[in-house]
C-alpha positions as CSV (number, residue, x, y, z in Angstrom):
1,X,-11.3,-7.6,2.1
2,X,-10.5,-11.3,2.8
3,X,-9.0,-12.8,5.9
4,X,-8.1,-16.1,7.6
5,X,-11.0,-17.5,9.6
6,X,-9.6,-16.2,12.8
7,X,-7.9,-12.8,13.1
8,X,-7.7,-12.4,16.8
9,X,-3.9,-12.6,17.0
10,X,-3.2,-10.5,13.9
11,X,-5.6,-7.8,15.2
12,X,-3.8,-7.7,18.6
13,X,-0.4,-7.5,16.9
14,X,-1.5,-4.8,14.5
15,X,-2.8,-2.7,17.4
16,X,0.5,-3.0,19.2
17,X,2.5,-2.2,16.0
18,X,0.3,0.9,15.2
19,X,0.9,2.2,18.7
20,X,4.7,2.0,18.1
21,X,4.7,3.5,14.6
22,X,6.0,6.9,13.9
23,X,4.9,9.2,11.1
24,X,6.2,8.5,7.6
25,X,8.4,11.5,6.6
26,X,7.2,13.7,3.7
27,X,10.2,14.3,1.6
28,X,9.0,14.6,-2.0
29,X,7.2,17.5,-3.7
30,X,4.9,17.2,-6.7
31,X,3.7,20.1,-8.9
32,X,0.4,19.7,-10.6
33,X,-0.9,21.9,-13.4
34,X,-4.7,22.1,-13.6
35,X,-6.8,22.0,-16.8
36,X,-7.5,25.7,-16.3
37,X,-3.8,26.6,-16.3
38,X,-3.4,27.0,-12.6
39,X,-1.0,25.0,-10.6
40,X,-0.3,23.8,-7.0
41,X,2.3,21.8,-5.2
42,X,2.0,19.2,-2.4
43,X,4.4,17.2,-0.3
44,X,4.1,13.4,0.0
45,X,5.7,10.5,1.8
46,X,7.5,8.1,-0.5
47,X,6.8,4.3,-0.3
48,X,10.3,4.0,1.1
49,X,9.5,6.3,4.0
50,X,6.3,4.5,4.7
51,X,8.0,1.1,4.8
52,X,10.7,2.6,7.0
53,X,8.0,3.8,9.5
54,X,6.4,0.3,9.7
55,X,9.3,-2.1,9.4
56,X,10.5,-2.3,13.0
57,X,7.0,-2.1,14.7
58,X,5.8,-4.9,12.3
59,X,8.9,-7.0,13.0
60,X,8.6,-6.5,16.8
61,X,5.0,-7.8,16.6
62,X,5.4,-10.8,14.2
63,X,3.8,-8.9,11.3
64,X,4.9,-8.7,7.6
65,X,3.2,-7.6,4.4
66,X,3.5,-8.2,0.7
67,X,2.0,-6.7,-2.4
68,X,1.4,-8.8,-5.5
69,X,0.2,-7.9,-9.0
70,X,-2.9,-9.8,-10.2
71,X,-3.3,-10.5,-13.9
72,X,-6.5,-9.3,-15.6
73,X,-8.0,-9.4,-19.0
74,X,-9.5,-5.9,-18.8
75,X,-8.3,-2.3,-18.8
76,X,-7.2,-2.3,-15.2
77,X,-4.3,-3.1,-12.9
78,X,-5.0,-5.0,-9.7
79,X,-2.6,-5.1,-6.7
80,X,-3.3,-7.3,-3.7
81,X,-1.9,-6.3,-0.3
82,X,-1.6,-9.1,2.2
83,X,-0.9,-8.5,5.9
84,X,0.6,-11.6,7.5
85,X,1.1,-12.7,11.2
86,X,3.5,-15.3,12.5
87,X,0.5,-17.3,13.8
88,X,-0.5,-17.9,10.1
89,X,-3.4,-15.4,10.3
90,X,-3.8,-13.0,7.5
91,X,-5.8,-10.1,6.1
92,X,-5.9,-9.2,2.3
93,X,-7.3,-6.5,0.2
94,X,-7.2,-5.8,-3.6
95,X,-7.2,-2.4,-5.3
96,X,-8.3,-2.1,-8.9
97,X,-6.9,0.8,-10.9
98,X,-8.4,1.5,-14.3
99,X,-6.0,2.2,-17.2
100,X,-6.6,3.9,-20.5
101,X,-4.9,1.3,-22.6
102,X,-4.4,-2.4,-21.8
103,X,-0.6,-2.4,-22.5
104,X,2.6,-1.6,-20.6
105,X,2.3,2.1,-21.5
106,X,-1.2,2.4,-20.1
107,X,-0.3,1.1,-16.6
108,X,0.2,3.8,-14.0
109,X,3.9,4.4,-13.2
110,X,5.1,2.9,-16.5
111,X,6.1,6.3,-18.0
C-alpha cells in the first residue's frame, strides 16, 4: 500500500462513508464444476452493484476512486486502485494477477 504523507482527512471521510454504505446486492449466480466432477453454485455481487453501494456515500464525503492497469513485462496483470479525497490525500494498492500466457487471451476476463 502507498499513500500520501498525511491521511488524516481521507481516513475520517472513509470512516463516515463506510458508516453510510449499504450492502452490495448479490444478483448473479455462478456454477462451478470441480476437477472431480462435482459442482456447486454461489451468488455474488457484480462490480456494478458494488459501485452503486459506494457511489453516494463516497460523494457525500469527498471521496472517489479509480482503477488503472499497469503494464508489465511478465506473465501477470497488475491493477492499481487509488482512493482519492478532495483534500488531495490518497491511498493506493496494487494487485498482481498471474496469467498463463502473456497475451490478450491469457489475461483474466478476456474470454
